C-alpha angles and dihedrals in degrees: 000000000000123000121254114252137183120206133197129208122214125186118225133175121212133180139198134177089217110057147315089264091055091048089054090050091049091050094046094048091050093047091054090059091062108021127062126200098030109179101174150346128222118200102220101175141010124200138164131217115222129207125174091354091303131107104252102175140013115218132192132187111208138184110222113204119203138164117251114235123233 
C-alpha cells in the first residue's frame, strides 16, 4: 500500500539571455536551494523580452511541485 502524500505547487519565473532551456535550468537550480522534495516542474508559459528588434531574454513561468513534509 502506498503512503499518503500531500503536494504543494509554487509558481516561479526564471530568465536567461541564452535560451528557454537555460531559463528552465536556472529556475530549477534556484528552486532546489529553497524547496525540498521536488517531484516535478510544469512549464506554464514561455515569453521573450525584446530590445532593439532582438530577443534579449528568454523567460519561463513554471509550477514547481513538491511534497510537504510532516
